[in-house]
C-alpha positions in Angstrom: -90.2 54.1 -137.2 -92.1 54.3 -140.4 -91.4 51.8 -143.2 -88.9 53.2 -145.7 -87.8 56.0 -143.3 -84.0 56.6 -143.3 -82.1 55.7 -140.2 -79.7 58.2 -138.6 -76.1 57.6 -139.8 -72.6 58.7 -139.0 -69.8 59.0 -141.6 -67.0 56.6 -140.6 -64.8 56.4 -143.7 -64.4 56.0 -147.4 -63.5 53.2 -149.8 -59.8 53.5 -150.7 -59.8 50.4 -152.9 -62.0 47.5 -153.8 -60.5 44.1 -154.5 -63.2 42.6 -156.8 -62.0 38.9 -156.9 -61.9 38.8 -153.1 -65.0 41.0 -152.5 -63.0 43.1 -150.0 -63.0 46.8 -149.5 -60.0 48.7 -148.1 -61.5 51.6 -146.0 -59.7 54.7 -144.8 -61.4 55.4 -141.5 -62.4 58.8 -140.2 -64.6 57.5 -137.4 -65.2 54.4 -135.3 -66.5 51.1 -136.6 -67.0 47.7 -134.9 -67.8 44.2 -136.0 -71.6 43.9 -135.8 -72.2 47.5 -136.8 -74.7 48.0 -139.7 -73.1 50.1 -142.5 -74.4 51.9 -145.6 -72.0 52.4 -148.5 -73.1 55.3 -150.6 -72.1 57.3 -153.7 -71.3 61.0 -153.2 -74.9 61.8 -154.2 -76.1 59.8 -151.2 -77.5 57.0 -153.4 -77.0 53.7 -151.5 -74.7 51.1 -153.0 -75.3 48.5 -150.3 -76.2 48.1 -146.6 -75.0 45.2 -144.5 -73.6 44.2 -141.1 -69.9 44.1 -140.7 -69.0 40.4 -140.2 -65.2 40.8 -139.8 -62.5 43.4 -140.1 -58.7 43.3 -140.5 -55.9 45.7 -140.0 -52.5 44.7 -141.4 -53.9 41.2 -142.1 -54.8 40.7 -138.4 -58.5 40.3 -137.3 -59.7 43.2 -135.1 -63.1 43.9 -133.4 -63.0 47.7 -134.0 -61.1 50.4 -135.8 -60.9 54.2 -135.5 -60.0 57.3 -137.3 -56.7 57.0 -139.2 -56.9 53.2 -139.5 -56.8 51.4 -142.8 -59.2 48.5 -142.5 -60.2 45.7 -144.8 -63.8 44.3 -144.7 -65.5 41.6 -146.8 -68.6 42.9 -148.5 -71.5 41.2 -150.2 -71.5 43.5 -153.2 -69.3 45.7 -155.4 -68.3 49.1 -154.2 -66.1 51.8 -155.8 -63.2 53.9 -154.7 -64.4 57.1 -153.1 -67.7 55.7 -151.9 -68.6 56.9 -148.4 -69.1 54.5 -145.6 -71.7 55.3 -142.9 -72.4 53.5 -139.6 -76.2 53.3 -139.2 -77.1 54.5 -135.7 -79.7 52.3 -134.0 
């Protein structure tokens, strides 16, 4: 792949809320996401807010390895995101 080329991605959810002090985003899932997946959080105009690897996930304060459509998931992020941002899983 050429440097700077965009990787294929799949929409997996959106940011429902961001807890700034904890650096945690609550996601409303529309697809499948697993610990270890690389994600891209983007504004509605497709500009990238951040990209990182999912280190851990929680559903109802319990650690999980994966989540699917309809789940509400909390993930720790290394940067600030906003409600309504779209979350994509970067497809290897």
